[in-house]
N, C-alpha and C positions, 0 to 999 in steps of 0.2 A: 486478591491478585488481579492485576490489569492485563488484558490481552488484546493485541491488535493482530489482524490477519491481512497482510498486504499481498495482493495477487497480481501477477504480471499481465493479465488479460488473456483473451482467446482460450478460455477453459475448454477442455474436452467435453463435448456434449454426450458422446456415446459412452464414455467412462468418466462420469463426473466425480472423480475421487476427491478433488479439492472441495467442492461444495458438500460432499458427504462428510469431510472432515470439519467443515464449518458448522454443519448441523450437529455433529457429535460434540464439538467444543461448546456449542450453545445450549446443550442439554438433551440432545437426541429427541426422544418422543415427548419430552417435556419442554422442548425448545419453543419459544415464542419469538418469531422472526419478524423484524420490520425492515422492509426494503425502501431505500431512498433512491429513486430513479432520476433525480434532477439533472444528472450529467448528460443524460440521453435525450435526443430529439424524438425518438421513436415512442409513440403512445403506448405500444404494447410491452415495452421493456419490463415494467414493474410486474405486470401480470405473468409474464414468462417466468420470472424468478419466483414469484409466489407459487406457481404451479410446480416448479422444480423442487422447491423446498418441501412442499407437501408430499410429493412423490418420493422424496428421499427420507421421509419419516418424521419431519418436524411436526410438533403438536399443533402449532398455529403459524400462520404467515399472512402478512398484510402489506400492501404497498401504499405509501403516502403519496397520493397522486396530485401534485401541484407543481407548477413550473414558474410561478411568480413569487417574488419576495413578499408581496402584500398578502399572499395566501398562506404564508407559513405561520405556525404558532396557534392554530385552531385547537380548541380543547380536546378534540378527539385525537389530534396528532400528539399532543403532550401526553395524553393518557396512554397511547400506544408505546411511546418511547419509555415511559415510566414502567410499563409492564414487560418490556422486552428483555429477553436473555441474549439475543443476538441482533445486531443492526448491520445491514449490508448496503454499501454504496456502489451503485453500478458504474459501468464504464461510459465513456462519452467524452466530454470536455470538462476538465477540472475547474475551469473558470466559471462555468455555469453553477457548480456547487457553491463555490466561494461567494459569488455575487448574490445568490439566492439565500444562503443560510448564514453567511458571515455576520456576526453581531446581532443575531436574532435570539429571541427567547428559545427557539427550537435548538439552536446551536448550544446554548447553555444547558438545555436538558440532555443533549448528547454527551456533554462533558460530565454531567452528574451520573448518567448511566454508566459511562466508562469507569468512573471512580468507584462505583458500587460493584463492579465486576462484570458488567455486561460486555460480551464480546463485540468488538468493533472490527468490521471487515470491509474491504473494498477491492475492486478489480480495475486495472488500468487507471483511468482518471480517478476512480474511487480509492485507489491505493496512493496515488500522488498526494491527494488532498489530506491524508492522515497526519502529515508532519506539520510542524510550526511554520517552516519556510519550505515551500514546495517548488519543484521544477514545473513551471507553467507551460513554457514553449521552448523549442530549441531545435538544433540540427543534429544529424547523425555524423558519425566519423570516429575513427579510433584515437585521434589526438585531441587534447584540449586546446581550444583556440579562443581568443578574445571574441566575445559576443556569440559564443556557441549555444548559450543557454540564457533563458530569462526566468527570474525568480518572482514569486508572488507569495503573500501570506496564505498558509493553508489553515486547516481547522485546529491544528495545534495539539493533537493527542500525544505527540512526542517531539521533544526538541533535541533528541540525541541522534535520530536517524533521518535521512532524507531518501525518499524512494523514487526510483525511475522504473518504467515498465516497458513491455515489449522489447526487452533490453538487447539480447543478442540478435533478435530478428530484425531490429532497426538500427543496429550498430551504434549504440549510445554510450560506449565506454568513455569517449572523449568528453562528453558533457557532464558525466558523473564525476570524472576526475576533476574537471573545472569546478564543479559545485563544491567538492571536498577541499580543493586547494584554496577556495575563498574563505573557508573556515575549517581548518583541520581538526577541530574538536568534534565535528559531525561525522558520523559514519555513513558512507554512501552504500545504498542497498539497491543493486540492479536486479530486477526481477524478469526472468525469462517468461515467455508465454506458458500457460498451463502449469505455473509454478508459484508457490506461496511461501512467504516468510512469516512465521508466527512469532510475534514479539511478546515476551512475557515480562511484566514489571519493568518495562522500559530498559531492559538489560540484556536478555538472552534472545537468540534467534534460532528457531528450528525450521528446517526446510521440508516442504512437501511438494510432490509433483514430478512431472516428467522431464523438466528442464533443470536449470541451475540458477543459483543466486550468487551474484558477484558482489563481494564486499570490498569497498575501497576505503582503506584505513589510512588517514593522513596524520595520525597522532604523532608520528615520528618524522614528519617532513622536516628536513634541515634547510631547504632553500626552494623558493619559487620566485619567478619574476612576474607573477600574475598581475601585480599592481602597476607594472610598467609597460606591458605589452599593449599595442594598439593595432588598429586596422585589420582585425581578424587574423593576426599572425599567431603561430603556435606558442603555447606556454610551456616553460620548462618547470619540472617538478622533480626533486630528488628525494630518495628514501621514502617513497610511497609503498605501502604494502597492499597486496591484492590477494583475496581468498576466493576460491571457487567452491561452493557448497552444493551438493546434490541431495536427493531425497534421504531424509534421516539424519543428515549432518546437523550439528548444533554449534553455535558460537556463543561464548560468554566470556567477558572480561579479557578480550584479546586472544582467547584460546579457542581453536577449532577442534571439535570432537567428530571424528569420522567413524561411522559404524563399520564393523567387519562385514564384508560381503560374503555370503554363503554361496558357493558354486554348486549348481544342480548336478554337476558331474561327479562330485565327491561322494 
């Protein structure tokens, strides 16, 4: 089974439920976690995540500390990836990850790890980079507009989903709709902060966290003028479907499963 965990950023540090779930999915006390901090400019980012993973019960955790493309692919890095049960890409700027890892031997090892069942996770920039085509830059706003978003190649662990993060907090519905309208066969996944979408076998999504995941489904779009709109004007889209999923909800094959909520007063 293949598993991705895309996180919307700004995880709760006091109640790290999402990272606790990441550790659990990666094997719990037997988990061997590799942190990739390349998206971040902060030198301490990797060490912070290593400390948190160990505090949450992971058996092992290590950060691969390099920030230059020429430094990737060292034997110890390859060995760490090959032994990992969970690999985590931190937040920052997704273009840093792409420019440092794209086309390298280390990227190839990441794909090998993913195919053998290693959990691949990322938060914020680390979530965006998981898809084949990623949202690299863009503007906020509720309506899709020409030039609202800029695309770039991601690491390509999925070609079915495109992820956007800090979703509700930064008002990014318009740019995700635009992304889906450019290719309605891709499902848009908008991740609120402190919220994760766990993707299994490139097919199903289960939500964890305190916020929501917005799914933008363009598979039944009947019309859009996206190819003709210019000068930053709004784009028309008809028959677009949107789902809002919260903690415990699951999506598969176009169907949303919402768990029953148990009232404490009953």
